[in-house]
C-alpha positions, -999 to +999 in steps of 0.1 A: -015-117+068-018-093+096+005-069+077-019-070+048-048-064+071-030-032+085-023-020+050-062-023+041-071-006+074-048+022+066-061+026+033-097+025+046-090+051+072-067+075+054-083+071+018-108+099+022-087+124+005-075+120-030-038+131-023-035+103+003-050+078-019-025+087-046+005+086-021-006+053-007-011+037-042+023+048-051+038+032-017+019+001-024+032-002-060+068+003-048+060-023-022+049-048-048+078-040-070+103-047-042+086-081-034+087-091-071+124-082-072+133-102-041+117-132-056+139-131-087 
C-alpha cells in the first residue's frame, strides 16, 4: 500500500501543471494495464 501512497503523493505534488497530469495519467493507465495482463 505504500507504493499506492507514493503514487498519490506524486500526483498531488506534480499535478499542478496540465502536461504533468496527462503524462502521469498515461503512466498510471499503462501501470494498470500491465497489472491486468499479469493476472491473466
